[in-house]
C-alpha positions in Angstrom: 226.6 -147.6 -53.7 228.3 -150.7 -52.1 226.2 -153.6 -50.7 227.4 -152.8 -47.2 226.2 -149.2 -47.5 222.9 -150.3 -48.9 222.3 -152.7 -46.0 223.3 -150.0 -43.5 221.0 -147.4 -45.2 218.1 -149.9 -45.0 218.8 -150.7 -41.3 219.0 -147.0 -40.5 215.6 -146.4 -42.2 214.0 -149.3 -40.3 215.5 -148.1 -36.9 214.5 -144.5 -37.7 210.9 -145.6 -38.4 210.7 -147.6 -35.2 212.0 -144.6 -33.1 209.5 -142.3 -34.8 206.7 -144.7 -34.2 207.5 -144.8 -30.4 208.5 -141.1 -29.9 205.7 -139.5 -31.9 203.4 -142.0 -30.3 204.5 -140.9 -26.8 202.8 -137.5 -27.3 199.5 -139.2 -28.0 199.5 -142.0 -25.3 197.0 -140.2 -23.1 194.2 -139.6 -25.7 192.1 -142.7 -25.0 192.6 -142.9 -21.2 191.4 -139.5 -20.0 188.8 -141.2 -17.8 191.4 -143.4 -16.0 193.8 -140.4 -15.5 191.0 -138.4 -14.0 190.1 -141.2 -11.6 193.8 -141.6 -10.6 194.1 -137.9 -9.7 190.5 -137.3 -8.6 189.9 -134.6 -11.1 187.1 -133.8 -13.6 187.4 -135.9 -16.7 187.5 -132.8 -18.9 190.5 -131.4 -17.0 192.3 -134.6 -18.0 192.3 -133.5 -21.7 194.9 -130.8 -20.7 197.4 -133.7 -20.5 197.3 -134.2 -24.2 196.7 -130.6 -25.1 199.9 -129.4 -23.3 202.0 -132.3 -24.5 201.0 -131.7 -28.1 201.6 -127.9 -27.8 205.1 -128.4 -26.4 205.8 -131.0 -29.1 204.8 -128.5 -31.8 206.9 -125.6 -30.4 209.9 -127.9 -29.8 209.8 -129.4 -33.3 210.4 -125.9 -34.7 213.2 -125.3 -32.2 214.9 -128.6 -33.0 214.5 -128.3 -36.8 217.4 -125.8 -37.4 219.5 -127.6 -34.8 219.4 -130.8 -36.8 222.0 -129.3 -39.2 224.2 -128.1 -36.3 224.1 -131.0 -33.8 224.9 -134.7 -34.2 221.9 -136.9 -35.1 222.9 -139.6 -32.5 223.1 -136.9 -29.8 219.6 -135.5 -30.5 218.0 -138.9 -30.8 219.5 -140.1 -27.5 218.7 -136.9 -25.6 215.1 -137.0 -26.9 214.7 -140.7 -26.2 216.3 -140.7 -22.7 214.3 -137.5 -21.8 211.1 -139.1 -22.9 211.8 -142.3 -20.9 212.6 -140.4 -17.8 209.4 -138.4 -18.1 207.3 -141.6 -18.6 208.8 -143.1 -15.5 208.3 -139.9 -13.4 204.7 -139.6 -14.6 203.8 -142.9 -12.8 205.4 -141.8 -9.6 204.0 -138.3 -9.0 200.7 -137.9 -7.1 200.1 -134.2 -7.9 198.2 -133.6 -11.1 199.8 -130.2 -11.7 203.3 -131.9 -11.5 201.9 -134.7 -13.8 200.9 -132.0 -16.3 204.4 -130.5 -16.3 206.0 -133.9 -16.8 203.7 -134.9 -19.7 204.4 -131.5 -21.3 208.1 -132.3 -21.1 207.4 -135.5 -23.0 206.3 -133.4 -25.9 209.5 -131.3 -25.6 211.9 -134.3 -25.6 210.0 -136.4 -28.1 210.2 -133.8 -30.8 214.0 -134.1 -31.0 213.8 -137.6 -32.5 211.6 -137.0 -35.6 213.3 -133.6 -36.2 216.7 -135.3 -36.2 215.8 -138.5 -38.1 213.8 -136.8 -40.9 216.9 -134.6 -41.6 219.3 -137.6 -41.2 217.2 -139.7 -43.6 217.1 -136.9 -46.2 220.9 -136.5 -46.1 221.9 -140.2 -46.1 219.5 -141.8 -48.5 220.3 -142.0 -52.3 218.1 -139.7 -54.4 216.4 -142.7 -56.2 215.4 -144.1 -52.8 214.5 -140.9 -51.0 210.7 -140.7 -51.9 210.3 -144.3 -50.5 212.4 -143.5 -47.4 210.5 -140.3 -46.6 207.2 -142.2 -47.2 208.3 -144.7 -44.6 209.0 -141.8 -42.1 205.6 -140.2 -42.6 203.8 -143.5 -42.4 205.8 -144.3 -39.2 204.4 -141.0 -37.6 200.9 -142.1 -38.4 201.4 -145.6 -37.1 202.9 -144.1 -34.0 199.7 -142.2 -33.3 197.5 -145.3 -33.7 199.9 -147.8 -32.0 200.5 -145.8 -28.9 196.9 -144.9 -28.2 195.6 -148.4 -28.8 198.4 -150.1 -26.9 198.1 -147.9 -23.8 194.3 -148.2 -23.9 194.5 -152.0 -23.9 197.2 -152.2 -21.3 195.2 -149.8 -19.1 192.2 -152.1 -19.2 194.4 -155.2 -18.6 196.5 -153.7 -15.8 196.7 -149.9 -15.4 197.9 -146.9 -17.3 201.0 -146.7 -15.1 202.1 -150.2 -16.1 201.3 -149.3 -19.7 203.6 -146.2 -19.5 206.5 -148.3 -18.0 206.2 -151.0 -20.8 206.2 -148.2 -23.4 209.3 -146.7 -21.8 211.0 -150.1 -22.0 210.2 -150.4 -25.7 212.0 -147.0 -26.3 215.0 -148.1 -24.2 215.2 -151.4 -26.2 215.1 -149.6 -29.5 217.7 -147.1 -28.5 220.2 -149.9 -27.9 220.6 -150.2 -31.7 221.2 -146.4 -32.3 225.1 -146.7 -32.1 225.0 -149.5 -34.7 222.5 -148.1 -37.2 222.9 -144.3 -37.0 226.1 -143.2 -38.5 228.2 -140.8 -36.4 228.3 -137.7 -38.6 229.7 -134.5 -37.4 227.4 -131.5 -37.6 228.1 -129.5 -40.8 229.5 -126.0 -40.4 227.5 -123.3 -42.2 227.8 -119.6 -42.8 224.3 -119.3 -41.7 223.8 -119.1 -37.9 221.0 -120.8 -36.1 219.6 -117.3 -35.3 219.6 -116.4 -39.0 217.8 -119.6 -39.8 215.0 -118.7 -37.3 214.8 -115.1 -38.7 214.5 -116.4 -42.3 211.6 -118.7 -41.1 209.8 -115.8 -39.4 210.1 -113.7 -42.6 207.9 -116.3 -44.4 205.0 -115.2 -42.2 204.7 -111.9 -44.1 203.6 -113.8 -47.2 199.8 -113.8 -47.6 199.7 -117.2 -49.3 201.9 -118.8 -46.7 199.9 -117.5 -43.8 196.7 -118.7 -45.5 197.9 -122.3 -45.9 199.4 -122.3 -42.4 195.9 -121.4 -41.2 194.5 -124.3 -43.2 196.8 -126.7 -41.4 195.9 -125.1 -38.0 192.1 -125.4 -38.5 192.4 -128.9 -40.0 194.2 -130.2 -36.9 192.0 -128.1 -34.6 189.1 -130.1 -35.9 190.8 -133.5 -36.4 192.7 -133.7 -33.0 190.1 -131.8 -31.1 187.2 -134.0 -32.3 189.2 -137.3 -31.9 190.2 -136.4 -28.3 186.6 -135.6 -27.2 185.3 -138.6 -29.0 186.8 -140.5 -26.1 184.4 -138.8 -23.7 181.5 -139.3 -26.1 182.0 -143.0 -26.6 182.6 -143.8 -23.0 179.3 -142.2 -22.0 175.7 -143.1 -22.8 174.5 -144.7 -25.0 177.8 -146.4 -26.0 179.7 -147.0 -22.7 182.8 -148.4 -24.5 185.8 -149.7 -22.6 189.3 -148.4 -23.3 190.1 -151.7 -25.1 187.2 -151.4 -27.5 188.2 -147.7 -28.1 191.8 -149.0 -28.8 190.5 -151.4 -31.5 188.3 -148.7 -33.0 191.3 -146.5 -33.1 192.9 -148.8 -35.6 190.5 -147.4 -38.2 192.9 -144.5 -38.2 195.5 -146.6 -40.1 193.6 -145.4 -43.1 195.9 -142.3 -42.9 198.6 -144.4 -44.6 196.2 -145.2 -47.4 195.4 -141.5 -47.6 199.0 -140.5 -48.2 199.5 -143.3 -50.9 196.2 -142.4 -52.7 197.1 -138.7 -52.7 200.5 -139.5 -54.4 198.7 -141.4 -57.2 195.8 -139.0 -57.7 198.0 -135.9 -57.7 199.5 -137.2 -61.0 196.1 -137.1 -62.8 194.1 -134.4 -60.8 195.3 -130.9 -60.2 196.4 -130.7 -56.5 194.3 -127.5 -56.0 191.1 -129.3 -57.0 192.1 -132.4 -55.1 192.6 -130.3 -51.9 189.1 -128.9 -52.2 187.6 -132.4 -52.7 189.4 -133.7 -49.7 188.2 -130.9 -47.5 184.6 -131.5 -48.5 185.2 -135.2 -47.6 186.6 -134.1 -44.2 183.4 -132.2 -43.5 181.3 -135.3 -44.5 183.5 -137.4 -42.1 182.9 -135.0 -39.2 179.1 -135.2 -39.8 179.3 -139.1 -39.9 181.2 -139.2 -36.6 179.1 -136.5 -34.9 175.6 -137.4 -35.8 175.7 -141.2 -36.1 174.2 -143.3 -33.4 175.5 -146.6 -34.9 179.1 -147.6 -33.9 179.8 -149.0 -37.4 179.0 -145.6 -39.0 181.2 -143.8 -36.4 184.1 -146.2 -37.2 183.6 -145.5 -40.9 183.7 -141.8 -40.1 187.0 -142.2 -38.2 188.4 -144.2 -41.1 187.5 -141.5 -43.6 188.6 -138.6 -41.3 192.1 -140.0 -41.0 192.2 -140.9 -44.7 191.4 -137.4 -45.9 193.2 -135.4 -43.2 196.5 -137.1 -43.9 195.7 -137.2 -47.6 195.6 -133.4 -47.4 199.1 -133.1 -45.7 201.3 -133.8 -48.8 199.0 -131.5 -50.9 199.4 -128.5 -48.6 203.1 -129.1 -48.1 203.7 -129.3 -51.8 201.8 -126.1 -52.4 203.8 -124.3 -49.6 207.1 -125.6 -51.1 206.1 -124.1 -54.5 205.5 -120.7 -52.8 208.9 -120.4 -51.0 212.5 -120.6 -52.3 214.4 -123.8 -52.1 216.5 -122.5 -49.2 213.3 -121.9 -47.2 211.7 -125.4 -47.7 213.0 -126.8 -44.4 211.7 -123.8 -42.5 208.3 -123.9 -44.1 207.9 -127.6 -43.3 208.7 -126.8 -39.6 206.3 -123.9 -39.6 203.5 -126.0 -41.2 204.0 -128.8 -38.6 204.0 -126.2 -35.8 200.7 -124.7 -37.1 199.1 -128.1 -37.4 200.1 -129.3 -33.9 199.3 -126.0 -32.3 195.9 -126.2 -33.9 195.4 -129.7 -32.5 196.5 -128.6 -29.0 194.3 -125.5 -28.9 191.4 -127.4 -30.5 191.5 -130.1 -27.8 191.4 -127.4 -25.1 188.7 -125.0 -26.6 186.5 -127.8 -27.9 186.6 -129.2 -24.4 185.1 -126.0 -23.1 182.4 -126.1 -25.8 181.7 -129.8 -24.9 181.2 -128.7 -21.3 178.7 -125.9 -22.1 177.1 -127.1 -25.3 177.5 -130.9 -25.2 178.6 -133.1 -28.1 176.3 -131.6 -30.7 177.9 -128.2 -30.1 181.4 -129.6 -30.7 180.3 -131.2 -34.0 178.6 -128.0 -35.2 181.7 -126.0 -34.5 183.9 -128.6 -36.3 181.6 -128.5 -39.4 181.7 -124.7 -39.5 185.5 -124.5 -39.1 185.9 -127.1 -41.9 183.7 -124.9 -44.2 185.8 -121.9 -43.2 188.9 -123.9 -44.1 187.4 -124.6 -47.5 187.0 -120.8 -48.1 190.6 -120.3 -46.9 191.9 -122.8 -49.5 190.1 -121.1 -52.3 191.5 -117.7 -51.1 195.0 -119.2 -50.9 194.8 -120.7 -54.4 193.8 -117.3 -55.7 196.9 -115.7 -54.0 199.1 -118.3 -55.7 197.5 -117.6 -59.1 198.0 -113.9 -58.6 201.7 -114.4 -57.7 202.2 -116.4 -60.8 200.6 -113.7 -63.0 203.0 -111.1 -61.5 
């Protein structure tokens, strides 16, 4: 590999990471400002949660749509379409004065934003030398996590300083600025022709749903994010009301505890070398349950912050474990499809969790939400044990 190619690869990884931070983050920008959105549109604060719920849902569905297209369509084209579409939606969102129209526009952010990580994960995998690939993919995963934290905190602080509308425009400007470097850092590679059509790719992915072990671990991802995203979304309501009355800025700083997710992915990589991944998965799920209890039943802000830290740490520590186990179940040719299906199940769980837990919060208050989250985490623990048994049985046969 020449020095010029090495420098170009490094620059493409850096730009890809920046774009993933901004575009993944754009799906989560509303999570800490539900109160301000509800005030702008004169709606109930719980109705404002649908902004994130729908955006996340469309992001999940769209990621699976874009996944197979990343082999058929130019990376530059997908990145620019996704970025420009997201920027247009962010600008439109500050102009409209009808909440239903605002919901549609925020949903479209999820649709457009998904094109960028889908294209860049595939691009990085194809254009990074094998010896550098684990590090490059680690950067991409970490960028997704940083995007979630950065966007929520930045918008929350800008909302307190000026307004969420100005925050959205500044965020759109950051995306535009980063996109200026795409022609220089992303190689123009023609889409590869393949004997397998896009339709066949989708059909092969759907066939995976008939495997009991696959379905079990997809449900694990669904319930994990149902609890994680649902709880973290409603935590905004909880901490802005009595007895805390936290501002959006303080919530933004508290949100930085979620950077522990990066530590979680690193620790998992090290521990999986000395501890069987099946046992590690069970340990992590027990820790997730303890984190939910710490967040839900603590009256001290420090303890809640510690609970947020550990929740992100273990939720994202679980991700590589489940993905590894799913990749061992399916054939090599189906590994791209299973990754898309797993991401779809996780984000669909987060979207549905935010919506349904909101209804529970309305009728049973915060304690009801926490109780449901604890129960679902225990159900998840049982699912993991069942899934492990399915894998053992398949190996025996």
